[in-house]
C-alpha positions as CSV (number, residue, x, y, z in Angstrom):
1,X,34.4,50.1,86.7
2,X,35.9,47.0,85.6
3,X,38.3,47.8,83.0
4,X,41.0,45.7,82.4
5,X,44.2,47.3,81.9
6,X,46.9,46.1,79.6
7,X,49.3,45.1,82.2
8,X,46.6,43.5,84.7
9,X,46.3,39.8,84.9
10,X,43.5,37.3,85.4
11,X,44.4,37.1,89.0
12,X,44.2,40.7,89.6
13,X,41.0,41.1,87.6
14,X,39.3,38.5,89.7
15,X,40.4,39.9,92.9
16,X,39.1,43.5,91.7
17,X,35.8,41.7,90.6
18,X,35.6,40.1,94.2
19,X,36.4,43.4,95.7
20,X,33.6,45.1,93.7
21,X,31.2,42.1,94.4
22,X,31.9,42.5,98.0
23,X,31.2,46.1,98.0
24,X,28.1,45.6,96.1
25,X,26.9,43.0,98.5
26,X,27.7,45.6,101.5
27,X,25.8,48.2,99.7
28,X,22.8,45.9,99.2
29,X,22.9,45.1,102.7
30,X,22.8,48.7,104.2
31,X,20.8,50.1,101.3
32,X,17.4,49.3,103.1
33,X,18.8,50.7,106.2
34,X,20.0,53.7,104.3
35,X,16.7,54.0,102.4
36,X,14.7,53.8,105.7
37,X,17.1,56.3,107.3
38,X,16.8,58.7,104.3
39,X,12.8,58.4,104.5
40,X,12.9,59.0,108.3
41,X,15.1,61.9,107.8
42,X,12.8,63.4,105.2
43,X,9.6,62.6,107.3
44,X,11.5,64.5,110.4
45,X,12.3,67.2,108.1
46,X,8.9,67.7,107.0
47,X,7.5,67.6,110.5
48,X,10.1,70.2,111.5
49,X,9.3,72.3,108.5
50,X,5.5,72.0,109.6
51,X,6.5,72.9,113.2
52,X,8.8,75.7,112.1
53,X,5.7,77.0,109.9
54,X,3.7,77.0,113.0
55,X,6.3,78.8,115.0
56,X,6.8,81.4,112.4
57,X,2.9,81.8,112.0
58,X,2.7,82.0,115.7
59,X,5.6,84.7,115.8
60,X,3.8,86.6,113.1
61,X,0.7,86.5,115.1
62,X,2.2,87.8,118.2
63,X,4.3,90.4,116.5
64,X,1.0,91.8,115.0
65,X,-0.7,91.3,118.4
66,X,2.0,93.4,120.0
67,X,1.9,95.8,117.3
68,X,-1.8,96.3,117.8
69,X,-1.1,96.6,121.7
70,X,1.4,99.2,121.2
71,X,-0.8,101.1,118.8
72,X,-3.5,101.0,121.3
73,X,-1.3,102.1,124.2
74,X,-0.2,105.0,122.0
75,X,-3.9,105.9,121.3
76,X,-4.7,105.5,124.9
77,X,-1.8,107.9,126.0
78,X,-2.8,110.4,123.2
79,X,-6.5,110.2,124.5
80,X,-5.4,110.7,128.1
81,X,-3.2,113.6,127.1
82,X,-6.3,115.2,125.4
83,X,-8.5,114.5,128.4
84,X,-6.1,115.9,130.7
85,X,-5.7,119.2,128.6
86,X,-9.5,119.3,128.3
87,X,-9.9,118.8,132.1
88,X,-7.2,121.3,132.8
89,X,-9.1,123.9,130.4
90,X,-12.3,123.3,131.9
91,X,-11.1,123.8,135.3
92,X,-9.3,127.0,134.2
93,X,-12.7,128.0,132.8
94,X,-14.7,127.2,136.1
95,X,-11.8,128.6,138.5
96,X,-12.6,132.3,137.5
97,X,-16.3,132.1,137.9
98,X,-15.8,130.3,141.4
99,X,-13.3,132.6,142.6
100,X,-15.8,135.5,141.6
101,X,-18.6,133.7,143.6
102,X,-16.3,133.2,146.5
103,X,-15.4,136.9,146.5
104,X,-19.2,137.7,146.2
105,X,-19.9,135.5,149.3
106,X,-17.1,136.8,151.2
107,X,-18.2,140.5,150.5
108,X,-21.9,139.5,151.4
109,X,-20.6,137.9,154.5
110,X,-18.5,141.0,155.7
111,X,-21.8,143.3,154.7
112,X,-24.0,141.1,156.8
113,X,-21.7,140.9,159.7
114,X,-21.3,144.8,159.5
115,X,-25.3,145.0,159.7
116,X,-25.4,142.6,162.5
117,X,-23.1,144.7,164.3
118,X,-24.8,147.7,163.5
119,X,-28.2,146.4,164.5
120,X,-26.8,145.0,167.9
121,X,-25.5,148.6,168.3
122,X,-29.0,149.9,167.6
123,X,-30.6,147.4,169.8
124,X,-28.1,148.3,172.6
125,X,-28.9,151.8,172.1
126,X,-32.7,151.1,172.2
127,X,-32.4,149.2,175.3
128,X,-30.4,151.9,176.9
129,X,-32.6,154.5,175.8
130,X,-35.7,152.5,176.9
131,X,-34.0,151.9,180.1
132,X,-33.1,155.7,180.8
133,X,-36.9,156.5,179.8
134,X,-38.2,153.6,181.9
135,X,-36.2,154.8,184.9
136,X,-37.1,158.4,184.1
137,X,-40.8,157.5,184.1
138,X,-40.3,155.5,187.3
139,X,-38.8,158.4,188.8
140,X,-41.4,160.7,187.7
141,X,-44.1,158.1,188.8
142,X,-42.3,158.0,192.4
143,X,-42.0,161.7,192.8
144,X,-45.9,161.8,191.4
145,X,-47.0,159.3,193.8
146,X,-44.9,161.2,196.6
147,X,-46.9,164.5,195.6
148,X,-50.0,162.7,195.5
149,X,-49.5,161.1,199.0
150,X,-48.4,164.4,200.4
151,X,-51.4,166.3,198.9
152,X,-53.6,163.4,200.2
153,X,-52.2,163.7,203.7
154,X,-52.7,167.3,203.7
155,X,-56.1,167.5,202.4
156,X,-57.4,164.4,203.9
157,X,-56.2,163.7,207.5
158,X,-57.8,160.5,207.9
159,X,-55.6,159.1,205.0
160,X,-52.8,158.8,207.5
161,X,-54.7,155.8,209.1
162,X,-54.2,154.0,205.9
163,X,-50.4,154.0,206.4
164,X,-50.3,153.2,210.3
165,X,-53.7,151.3,210.5
166,X,-55.1,153.9,213.4
167,X,-57.5,156.5,213.2
């Protein structure tokens, strides 16, 4: 640094030496601050790197968690679709027998209604026949009673007192 050139004089060399000395003195003054700043910067960089590792680890964890959630969601959708298909198939399997049972029940209901109507008709017919027979019997009984009364009146004259109450 301090090389003396051929055309450099003592005064110039002293001035250059003084400048160098002044620079060295300033360097010595700021060197501890610079060293402290460098150490703080290194410490700060290490803490930033540690935080960055934590953030990256957290991001990786969250990505893995999201991937698991997406996979579970896909599985749930697949299971739901399978369940829906199975339910549809089972409903189809049950639908035909249920429709057949409903058809049978409807048929039996129609049959029972027609039998009830027939029984009601028979009942009305029997009641009408019974009424006719009863009226006919009543008429015969009245006729027989009138005949019997007429016979009694002709055969036994004292029977008239039963009607009139006189002898």
